[in-house]
C-alpha positions, 0 to 999 in steps of 0.5 A: 595351728590350723591343722590342730583346730581342724582335728578338734572340729572333726572330733567334736562333730563325730561326738555329736553324730554318735549321740543318741536321739535327744530326750524329748523332755528337753523340749517340753513347753515351759509349764505354767500352773493354771486352770482353764475352763470353757462353756459347753451347751448340749442344745439338742441340735448337735450330733449324737453317739452311743456313750460309754457305760463302764470302763477301766483305766488305760495309759495305752489308749485301750480301756476295756469298756461297755456301752450304755443303753443310751445310744443316742446322747448329745455330746461335745468334744474338747481337745486338751493336753498337759505340757508336763504330763500331770495327772488328769484333772478334768471336771464337768460343772453342771450349769443347766444340764441335769446329768453328765458323763465324761470320757477321755480319748487319745483319739475320738471317732463317734462311730467307734465309741470304745476305741482309743478310750483312756478313762471314763466317769459318770458322777465323780464331780459335784452332784450329778456332774462328772470328773476325772481327778488326780485320785483316779491316777491317770497321767497324761503323756506329756505334750500329747493331745487328748479328747474330752467327750462330755455327754448328757446322761440320757437320750434327748437330755440337753443343757449347759455346763462348764468344763474345767481343767486343773494343774497345767492342763490346757485346751487346744492341740499339743505343740509339735516337738522342736526339730533337732539338727542331725549331722551324720557320718557322711556329712562329717567326712565331706566337711573334713575333706573340704577343710583338709583340702582348704588347709592344703591349698593354703599351705602350698600357696604360702610356701610356693 
């Protein structure tokens, strides 16, 4: 009976080792449909950079873009992610700032404003506010961090705004994936030998 159980255990462990790496979708954070918003303030004391002027859309962080003649605009950066990989739904609501732009990056380096860009918008929101909406058909990679960069339209412009997220998008870094235990063939062999040795010792002791 013990030997039969040992064989079943060994076969089960072998099957586990032969399986492919787990689908990471099984370990996504549970989706909570919500809107999230933060307030921003370009008050003239922050850093500046050369903002985007035009771009296409890229789901590989490599949008083709051109730079604006406004190469000294104030900006603020907001990290965000989508647990389930929904369409981007990000809006700049102007509350004091006269005109905005919005760029979404996979990673942001102000000294390299065209690198790692996914999508850009100028006046897609209300009035002169900016927005990247589901109509733009840009899907975020599930549980991957992105960086929304809000700028004033022109050099020297200042003012306040709200950055509003739709769907399941939330501010903050994406959670790391849940580690999955891995059993390789060597581990299975060692465990099997130990169990066989134990079974043999128990058998000999019983009938000696």
